[in-house]
C-alpha positions in Angstrom: 56.2 144.3 28.0 53.5 145.2 25.3 52.1 141.5 25.7 51.9 141.7 29.2 49.7 145.2 29.2 47.5 143.9 26.3 46.8 140.5 28.4 45.9 142.6 31.5 43.8 145.2 29.6 41.8 142.8 27.6 40.6 140.9 30.8 39.5 143.9 32.3 37.4 145.6 29.7 33.9 145.0 28.1 35.2 145.5 24.6 38.6 143.6 24.4 38.5 143.8 20.2 39.0 147.7 20.8 42.3 147.1 22.9 45.1 148.5 21.0 48.8 148.3 22.6 52.0 149.9 21.0 55.4 150.0 22.4 58.5 152.2 21.3 61.8 151.5 22.7 64.5 153.9 23.1 67.6 152.2 24.6 66.8 150.9 28.1 63.2 153.0 28.2 60.1 151.5 26.6 56.8 153.5 26.2 53.6 151.6 26.2 50.6 153.1 24.7 47.4 151.3 25.7 44.3 152.6 24.1 41.0 151.0 24.9 37.3 152.2 24.4 36.2 155.4 25.9 33.3 153.1 27.9 36.2 150.9 29.2 38.3 153.9 30.5 36.9 153.6 34.2 37.5 149.9 34.0 41.3 150.4 33.4 41.9 153.4 35.6 39.9 152.3 38.4 38.8 154.4 41.3 41.3 157.0 42.1 43.7 155.2 39.6 44.2 152.0 41.5 44.1 149.9 38.6 46.2 152.0 36.6 49.1 152.1 39.5 48.4 148.1 39.9 49.0 147.8 36.0 51.9 150.0 36.2 53.5 148.3 39.3 53.3 145.0 37.7 54.9 146.3 34.3 57.5 147.7 36.3 58.3 144.7 38.2 58.4 142.7 35.1 60.8 145.2 33.5 63.4 145.2 36.3 64.0 141.8 35.6 65.1 142.7 32.3 66.8 145.7 33.5 64.6 148.1 31.9 62.4 151.2 32.4 59.0 151.1 31.2 56.5 154.2 31.0 52.8 152.7 30.8 50.4 155.5 29.2 46.6 155.0 29.0 43.9 156.7 26.5 40.8 156.0 25.0 40.9 155.2 21.4 38.3 158.2 20.8 40.7 160.6 21.9 43.7 159.0 19.9 41.5 158.8 16.8 40.4 162.4 17.0 42.2 164.8 15.3 43.6 167.6 17.7 42.6 171.4 17.3 45.1 173.8 16.3 45.0 177.2 16.7 
């Protein structure tokens, strides 16, 4: 699933070199994290989240053939790299 998400994302964004996809498997459940440049977030999410929903639908369809459950999370690289402020 990682490769599928990576191909889709790299074709949507202006900075494909900043696309990072990681995958964690836990039994039948696979968590895919997609990180893109902050300036490309709008292109990956789309208006009212339509592109993000479409990405998730395509990945879900591909995962159903392998009888897996896939969760796709989208975030900007700036948010992922920045340390979280703790109280």
